[in-house]
ZAMARGU-4260 file (C-alpha; in steps of 0.2 Angstrom, whole numbers, plus 5000, padded with zeros to 4 digits):
<rodrens>
0) 4870/4875/4701 | 4853/4873/4694 | 4845/4881/4679 | 4827/4887/4680 | 4816/4892/4665
5) 4803/4906/4669 | 4788/4911/4658 | 4789/4929/4653 | 4775/4939/4647 | 4781/4954/4637
10) 4770/4969/4632 | 4780/4981/4621 | 4775/4999/4618 | 4782/5010/4604 | 4782/5029/4608
15) 4785/5044/4594 | 4790/4990/4639 | 4777/4873/4765 | 4760/4872/4769 | 4747/4874/4783
20) 4730/4865/4781 | 4715/4874/4788 | 4705/4860/4796 | 4697/4870/4810 | 4684/4885/4810
25) 4697/4899/4811 | 4703/4908/4796 | 4717/4920/4801 | 4708/4935/4807 | 4691/4929/4801
30) 4678/4918/4810 | 4663/4908/4804 | 4651/4923/4806 | 4661/4934/4794 | 4662/4921/4780
35) 4649/4916/4768 | 4643/4898/4770 | 4650/4894/4753 | 4667/4901/4757 | 4667/4891/4773
40) 4665/4875/4764 | 4678/4879/4751 | 4691/4884/4764 | 4689/4868/4774 | 4705/4858/4770
45) 4711/4871/4758 | 4730/4872/4758 | 4735/4890/4751 | 4754/4885/4751 | 4751/4872/4737
50) 4748/4878/4720 | 4733/4871/4710 | 4736/4855/4700 | 4750/4850/4711 | 4760/4835/4704
55) 4747/4835/4690 | 4756/4848/4678 | 4758/4867/4677 | 4744/4879/4682 | 4740/4890/4667
60) 4737/4909/4671 | 4729/4920/4659 | 4734/4938/4660 | 4726/4955/4654 | 4729/4973/4659
65) 4722/4990/4656 | 4733/5005/4655 | 4725/5018/4666 | 4738/5031/4663 | 4756/5034/4659
70) 4761/5047/4671 | 4779/5052/4666 | 4792/5047/4654 | 4810/5052/4659 | 4824/5052/4647
75) 4836/5057/4660 | 4832/5041/4671 | 4827/5031/4656 | 4811/5025/4664 | 4792/5028/4663
80) 4779/5027/4676 | 4762/5019/4673 | 4746/5015/4682 | 4739/4998/4677 | 4725/4986/4681
85) 4732/4969/4681 | 4720/4954/4680 | 4725/4936/4682 | 4714/4921/4679 | 4717/4903/4683
90) 4708/4887/4688 | 4709/4879/4705 | 4699/4863/4706 | 4699/4864/4725 | 4687/4879/4724
95) 4673/4871/4713 | 4656/4873/4720 | 4638/4868/4713 | 4628/4881/4703 | 4632/4893/4689
100) 4635/4908/4700 | 4651/4917/4705 | 4656/4923/4722 | 4665/4940/4725 | 4677/4939/4740
105) 4683/4953/4750 | 4701/4958/4745 | 4707/4955/4763 | 4703/4937/4761 | 4717/4935/4748
110) 4728/4928/4762 | 4717/4913/4762 | 4720/4908/4744 | 4734/4903/4733 | 4739/4917/4722
115) 4753/4918/4708 | 4769/4926/4714 | 4769/4938/4698 | 4782/4952/4698 | 4789/4965/4686
120) 4807/4962/4683 | 4812/4979/4677 | 4802/4988/4690 | 4812/5002/4700 | 4798/5007/4711
125) 4780/5000/4713 | 4766/5000/4725 | 4748/4994/4727 | 4735/5007/4729 | 4726/5006/4746
130) 4714/5020/4747 | 4702/5017/4755 | 4706/4999/4755 | 4719/4989/4745 | 4713/4990/4727
135) 4712/4971/4723 | 4698/4960/4719 | 4695/4941/4720 | 4680/4933/4711 | 4678/4914/4712
140) 4667/4905/4699 | 4658/4889/4701 | 4670/4879/4690 | 4684/4884/4701 | 4691/4899/4690
145) 4698/4913/4700 | 4699/4931/4694 | 4712/4941/4703 | 4713/4960/4699 | 4725/4973/4706
150) 4728/4991/4703 | 4747/4995/4703 | 4758/5010/4699 | 4775/5006/4694 | 4791/5015/4688
155) 4798/5003/4675 | 4816/5005/4667 | 4816/5008/4648 | 4832/5007/4638 | 4831/5022/4627
160) 4841/5026/4611 | 4843/5045/4611 | 4854/5047/4596 | 4839/5055/4586 | 4832/5065/4601
165) 4821/5075/4600 | 4815/5066/4585 | 4817/5049/4593 | 4806/5034/4593 | 4807/5023/4609
170) 4801/5005/4612 | 4798/5002/4631 | 4793/4985/4638 | 4783/4978/4653 | 4787/4961/4658
175) 4778/4949/4669 | 4786/4934/4677 | 4784/4922/4691 | 4796/4924/4705 | 4798/4907/4712
180) 4790/4895/4700 | 4797/4888/4684 | 4788/4883/4668 | 4785/4865/4676 | 4774/4874/4689
185) 4767/4890/4681 | 4763/4895/4663 | 4758/4912/4659 | 4748/4917/4643 | 4739/4932/4636
190) 4721/4929/4637 | 4717/4937/4620 | 4733/4941/4612 | 4735/4960/4608 | 4717/4963/4613
195) 4723/4958/4631 | 4730/4976/4633 | 4717/4990/4634 | 4717/5009/4637 | 4731/5014/4624
200) 4719/5020/4611 | 4712/5034/4622 | 4729/5038/4630 | 4736/5055/4628 | 4754/5060/4632
205) 4762/5077/4633 | 4778/5074/4623 | 4775/5057/4615 | 4762/5048/4605 | 4758/5030/4605
210) 4762/5022/4588 | 4759/5003/4591 | 4761/4990/4603 | 4761/4971/4604 | 4762/4956/4616
215) 4773/4941/4616 | 4777/4926/4627 | 4795/4920/4630 | 4805/4910/4642 | 4819/4917/4654
220) 4834/4906/4659 | 4840/4909/4677 | 4855/4900/4686 | 4852/4898/4705 | 4866/4896/4718
225) 4873/4909/4730 | 4891/4913/4734 | 4893/4916/4752 | 4909/4926/4751 | 4902/4937/4738
230) 4886/4940/4749 | 4897/4945/4764 | 4908/4956/4753 | 4892/4965/4747 | 4886/4967/4765
235) 4903/4974/4770 | 4903/4987/4756 | 4885/4991/4759 | 4888/4994/4777 | 4902/5006/4774
240) 4893/5016/4760 | 4876/5017/4768 | 4881/5021/4786 | 4886/5038/4791 | 4905/5042/4792
245) 4912/5040/4810 | 4928/5048/4817 | 4936/5031/4819 | 4941/5021/4803 | 4935/5004/4809
250) 4917/5003/4816 | 4910/4988/4827 | 4900/4982/4812 | 4916/4982/4801 | 4924/4971/4814
255) 4909/4959/4815 | 4908/4957/4796 | 4926/4955/4795 | 4925/4940/4808 | 4911/4932/4798
260) 4921/4934/4782 | 4936/4926/4790 | 4927/4911/4795 | 4918/4909/4779 | 4935/4910/4770
265) 4942/4898/4782 | 4928/4886/4778 | 4932/4887/4760 | 4951/4884/4763 | 4946/4869/4774
270) 4936/4861/4760 | 4950/4864/4748 | 4963/4855/4760 | 4951/4841/4763 | 4948/4838/4745
275) 4967/4839/4741 | 4972/4827/4754 | 4958/4815/4749 | 4963/4814/4731 | 4982/4813/4737
280) 4977/4798/4749 | 4968/4789/4735 | 4983/4791/4723 | 4995/4785/4736 | 4984/4770/4740
285) 4983/4766/4721 | 5002/4767/4719 | 5005/4756/4734 | 4993/4743/4727 | 5002/4743/4710
290) 5019/4741/4718 | 5013/4727/4729 | 5006/4718/4714 | 5022/4720/4704 | 5032/4713/4719
295) 5021/4698/4721 | 5022/4694/4702 | 5041/4696/4702 | 5043/4684/4717 | 5032/4671/4708
300) 5045/4671/4693 | 5060/4672/4704 | 5064/4689/4696 | 5065/4707/4703 | 5063/4721/4690
305) 5077/4734/4690 | 5073/4751/4682 | 5087/4762/4676 | 5088/4777/4665 | 5098/4768/4651
310) 5090/4751/4654 | 5071/4752/4654 | 5069/4734/4659 | 5082/4722/4667 | 5080/4706/4677
315) 5092/4698/4689 | 5089/4681/4696 | 5088/4678/4714 | 5098/4663/4720 | 5088/4651/4732
320) 5104/4648/4743 | 5120/4655/4746 | 5129/4640/4739 | 5122/4643/4722 | 5128/4661/4722
325) 5146/4655/4726 | 5145/4641/4714 | 5142/4652/4699 | 5153/4667/4701 | 5159/4666/4683
330) 5141/4665/4676 | 5136/4680/4686 | 5151/4690/4681 | 5147/4686/4663 | 5129/4691/4665
335) 5134/4707/4674 | 5151/4714/4671 | 5159/4723/4686 | 5158/4740/4678 | 5139/4737/4674
340) 5136/4731/4692 | 5145/4746/4700 | 5135/4757/4688 | 5118/4749/4693 | 5123/4749/4711
345) 5127/4767/4711 | 5112/4772/4701 | 5101/4761/4713 | 5109/4769/4728 | 5107/4787/4722
350) 5089/4783/4716 | 5084/4775/4733 | 5092/4790/4743 | 5082/4802/4732 | 5066/4792/4735
355) 5069/4791/4754 | 5072/4810/4755 | 5057/4814/4744 | 5047/4802/4754 | 5052/4810/4771
360) 5048/4827/4764 | 5031/4822/4757 | 5026/4813/4773 | 5026/4829/4783 | 5012/4835/4772
365) 5002/4819/4771 | 4987/4816/4781 | 4984/4798/4785 | 4965/4800/4786 | 4958/4815/4777
370) 4941/4813/4784 | 4948/4818/4801 | 4949/4836/4793 | 4931/4838/4791 | 4928/4829/4808
375) 4939/4841/4817 | 4932/4856/4808 | 4914/4853/4813 | 4920/4855/4831 | 4934/4868/4829
380) 4924/4881/4818 | 4908/4882/4829 | 4918/4883/4845 | 4930/4896/4838 | 4915/4906/4831
385) 4907/4905/4848 | 4922/4911/4858 | 4925/4925/4846 | 4907/4931/4848 | 4908/4931/4866
390) 4924/4941/4866 | 4917/4953/4853 | 4901/4956/4863 | 4910/4958/4880 | 4922/4970/4872
395) 4909/4981/4864 | 4895/4980/4877 | 4905/4981/4894 | 4922/4988/4890
</rodrens>
């Protein structure tokens, strides 16, 4: 799981908030005769999929906006609808050309340039005006500065406190963020602070009056990673709620999503089993090495350690020949009285029998090579999914 920091531009309003390189002479739907000579030269070798200053630090994007109108403020839905002119300005060294002039580019040529992936996080609905053409402007200056302007109407959520309604005072925000870039790639800033927002001085609302506004810059922290099981669950619930009710309880799409969910859950179980047996295999190998080391040390000293519940550590000598064992019966009896010997033998027998029984029981669940689980799963899962798909489509298409 990775953590990304995104730059957030906040405008607060108080009411009484992989690339393709163009190296030939064809530019999408445009050809040489439709492009200015300056644009032709700039576009040669330009890669619109790479941001400016790639591998050289973040690109700084200045923001400003004009509030054309605030069309509606809904206390019921807790949102407001506004039409804004959003202007973004950044510098792209690949677009530097000689002279002190600027070039206005047709808005339809926006697809040829890199542009920021700016979005409004709290937007419920939004659209770009397109009468008579899409309302966006691109202007390129000789030093490589790019001005990109849009006319947008958006319905934006506003968390309202209505405890003093109708004598309430609400604070609504308009946030601007980058969708895919973090602060190592893109940095937003207001070009002129509070003066970056225009149009509120002349704005007139039916039920509210604008008291104050301010701008700020902050960072948003997001965690990325997607859980496949939750995604499939969401798809299944969405399919059941969005599709019309059928006479049958289970539909074909329910069956297919259930099959996909089963295989995904099976993959999770396979991972858990493989991980468990890998750890168990490593533990058994470590235990085997430890016992072998102790046995080798005991053979070197002529002693075998005997562990008992009442005797933590005992040692018994091993006679080198049978004659030595018969020549010293008295000494051995003195060292180990008969009662003690019987007790140790009974304990050793009981302990060994318990160990043998537990070893046989555990051996049923032990996998000698845990890596075989993944190796077999790579074959079994795709094959089973293919077979189930064939049966599914044969049943629903031909039967």
